[in-house]
Structure formats: structure tokens, C-alpha cells
N, C-alpha and C positions, 0 to 999 in steps of 0.2 A: 504495499500499499504506499510506505514512503518512497521506493523508487518509483513509484507512478506520480507520486505529487512531485518529486525532486525533477522529473523530465517534462512536467505538463506545460511549461512555457515554451518549450524547445520544440512542438509539435507545430504541425500546419494550424494556423489561424482558421476559428472558426468561420465558415463561409456567411457571406451577407444573407444569401438565400434562407440559408438555416435559421438563423436570427430570426429573421422575417416571417418565417413558416412557425416558430415558436409561439411569436405573438396571434397570430391565426388560429394556430390549435388553443392558445389561452382563451380567446374571445369564445370560439366557438363551444369551449366546454361552460363557460361561462351563461351561455345561451341557452345550453342546455340543460343546466342545473337550474335555470331559471324558470325555465317551462315546464320540469319536473315538480318545481314547487307550486308553480300557480297551478297544475293541475289537481293538485290536492285541495284548491279550494273552488273550483269547477262545479260542485253541487252546492255551494254557499251562494247568498247574494250577490248579483252582477256588481261588479267595483268595489267590491270588498278591499282589495288589497291596493286601489289606485290611489288612495290617501296618504298609504305608507309605503309606497312601492319605493322610491329612492333608498329610504332606511331600510327595508330588506334586502335590496340587492347589495346595501353596504355590508349589510351583517353576513351575508353568503360569500363576499368578497374576502371579508376579512378572516371567514373560518377556510377559505381556501389559501390564504395568505399563512396561517397559524401552521398549517399541515403542509406546506409546499415550501415556501420561500423561508422561514421561520425556522422550520425544523431541517429542510435539506438544501438549503441554497438554491433551489432552483424552482421552478415554477413546472406546471404539470408536461406544459408542452415542450421546455427545454430537457426534460427527463426522459421524454419520448426520443429525442433527437442526440443524447449522451452529451446533452450541456449543464453545464451550473455555471452560477457566479463567483467571481474570485475579487477578495478586496483589491483594487489595482492602487491603493494608497500605501500599501505596506512596501518594505522596502526588501530587495531580494528576489531571488529567483522562484523559491519553493512557494507552492500553493498555500494561501492563505484563506479561510473563508469569509465572508461578510461579517461585519462585526455586528453586534446587538444595535448599536445607534444606528449604522446603517440598515438595517432592518425594518427599525421602526420608522426611520424618516422616509424609508420606499413604503412603507405602508400608508403614511400620512401621504404622500404625494400621491398613489395609485389610487387610496381607496376614498382618502379625505376629498382630493380634487374633483374626483367623479360625481360624489354626495354634493358637494357645492353647486357644481355646474348643475346638476340635476334639481337642486332644491333652491337655488339663488332667486328664479322668479316669484315663487312663493314666499319666500322671505323678505323680499324688498316690494312685492305689490300691496296694494292698500295701505301706502304710508303718503304723509305730508312730504310735499317737496321742501320743506323747509325742515323736517327732522335730521336728526343725527344719522340714524338708520339710513336713510334716503340718501344723503349724502356719501355714505360708506359704499353704496352701491357702484357710483362711478370710480371709485378707487378699487374696488374689486373688477371691475369692467376692464380698465386701464392694466391692471396686473396679469388677466386672462390673456388679454392682447398680446402683451409684452411675451407671456409663456409659449403663445403659438407661434409668434415668431421666432424666439428661441429653437422651440422644437422644431420648426421648417429648417433653420439655419444649419441645426444639428443633425437633421438627416440627410441635408445635401454633404457634410462632412463625413456622416457615415458613409454615405455611397463612394466617397472617394479613398476614406482610409479603411474601413470595414470594423470599427470599434464606436463601440457606445452608440447603440441602435436608437435609443430615447434620451432625452434631455435630463430626464432624474437618473439615468446611469452616469451620464458624465458629471453631471453635479455631487453625485454621490461617491463617485470614484468606484463603482463596480463594473467589472468587464465580464464578459461571457467567454468560457474556456470549456475544452473537452474534459469530459470526466476519466475517459482514459484513452490510449494512444489508438489514433487510427490507421488502420491497414489500407492497404491499397486496394480499392474496389473494382472487379473485371465487369462493367456494366455491358450486355448486351443488347442491341436496339432492335433485332429481328422481329422481337413480337411486338412492340411498339410500333414499328414499320408496316407490320402486318396490318394491325389493328387501326392504323390511320388508313392503309389504301382500302380496307374493307368500308371504313366508316365513311370514307368519301365516295364509296361507290355506292353505297346506301343512300348516302344524301342527294347522288344525282338520279338516282331511280326516282326517290319521293318528288324532286321537282319535274322529271320527264314523263312519269305517267298520267298526271293529269290532261297532258296535253294530248294525248293519244285518244282517238275517238275509236274505242273499243266495238263499236256497235258495227261501224263502217268497216273496220278493219275485219270483224268476224263476217260479214258478207262478202267482204274481196276473197278471204279465205275460202269460204264455202262455195264461191263460184270455181273455182279453182277446181275443186273434187266434183261438180256439177256440171260438166260442160252444157251449154245451152245453145252451140253453133247447129244444130241440126233442126233448130226449131224455126217458127217462121214468124214474122213480127204482126201478121193477118190474123193468126188464129187464137189470140188471147192466152195461149199456155206460157208465155215469156213471163208473165206475170206469176205463174207458181213458182218460179225461182229468185221472187222477189228483186227481179231487173228493171220492170215496168210495171206502170200503173195499168190497171184492165181497162182505163176510163181514156187517160189522155197519154199514156205511153211515155211519161215523165220517170225519172228516180224516185222511188215511194217514199219522199219525207215523211216520218213518222208513220209508218203504215198501219193499216189499219185492214182486218177481215170482217166479213158478214157471214159466215157460214162455210163457204165454199172454197175453192184451193186460190181462188184471184185476191192479188191485193191492189187496195185503193190507197190513193193521198186522204191524209186528215180533212182537208178542205172540201173534198168531193165526198169523202163520207158522212161529215156531218149534213152535207146538202143532201 
């Protein structure tokens, strides 16, 4: 275990796509937990959780933080991708986990920030413009705008350097590293290429089939196996093969019959 941690910094850096995939997995997990939690109250009065939804979401996120970041130094998405957080403020090459202070500040940024963003409208609405709380709203709005700009700049730097995917990570000095050495993976793309080929072919058929007149195609194919060259145009038997209307001699558009073997146009049939 110690040898693994000693060589942790000498490994290949965590890919940018792996760090972003970990965040997507965490968001999907939070949404799944909330949907399962909301289903427990589906038999109750509608809108029962609406007034307390930000607090309930914050409580569920706190439970996730307690059993992931606080205890294992990694989120669920990071654990699935063999990633965990490292205290980047520590001096030396040996792996050092996040300090308790970093974990608490991380929870404040991740959970408290989302709660304040969802609850800010309710906290500052119905307040007089001259009240201190209403004036405090502008300060929070200004700080939120600065944090979003800082997050955008941090993300651009992350795309260039591949470290500190979020602004709180850079501010707290925590960096994503691999838990164990990564081996060279031999990835074969034969299956993927075959799937892409079949998916493209299926989409082409879905686009093409509605454009084909199957009824007319069926008549044409049946005429190949039912030759009518020996029939005369004046004996009326040509209509038996659905080639001509028995009255006008034209191609039978929307053909109809009246009990005999002759075929008639819809307009002539209605008359």
C-alpha cells in the first residue's frame, strides 16, 4: 500500500475526460437518489415536498458527502473510475489525503452553495426594498456572478492543463489522482465500428422506407409474374390484372371492385 502511494505522483495524470465523467456520474446518482426518495411520497398529498425540496436535497447530498468524500476522499463517480482526491497543498511526493478542514469547506461549497442558489428567491422575496436583507441580496447576487466567472476561467485553464476541474478544487488545493497504477489498455474498435455501421444502415432504412410506394411496387412486381401481353385492350379482361380501369382504361388510382373481377377508379365507383 505504501509503495503504491509513493509512486502515485509518477503515474500518468488523470485524463480530463475521466474527471468530467466522474462529475456526470455524480449528478446522475444525485438525480436517481432524489427520484427514489420522491417516489416514497407519491401516495401522499401532491406538492408535499415542494416547500422543503432545497433542504431535502441538501440533506441527501450531505449523506452522500459523509460516506464518500469524508470517509473515502472520493465521490462515487471517482471511485468507479479509480480516482480520488489528493491534498495538493502538502509538500512532498507521497500521497496525502484531504485534511478535515478541506473536506468541511468542500461540503460548504458543494452543498451550501447549491442550497443558497435554490433558496435565494424565497429568502429575499416579500422584503421591503429598504430592509437590510433586501440589500444583502445584491451582495449575494454580485458574489454569485463573480464565482460563475471564476468557474468559467478555471474551466478554461483546466482544459489547457488538465488539473482542478472546478473552482472549489483549485481554491481548496485538492487534486484528482489515480488510486492505483494504471496499466496499458489494449482497446479494440472492431465491435464499435460494426455497431456504428449497423446503426447508420438502420437509420438510412428508417428514412428511406416511408418514401417507397409499397402498393405500386407490389402491383409492378405482381405484373412480372402475371403476364398480360396475350390480352386485348377491348375485351375488358385487362382490368382483372389491376392494370386498367374497366370503364376509362386508365391506371386504377385507389381501385375498387363491385363483386366481379373488374377494377374501377374511386371516382367512377362513387358515381
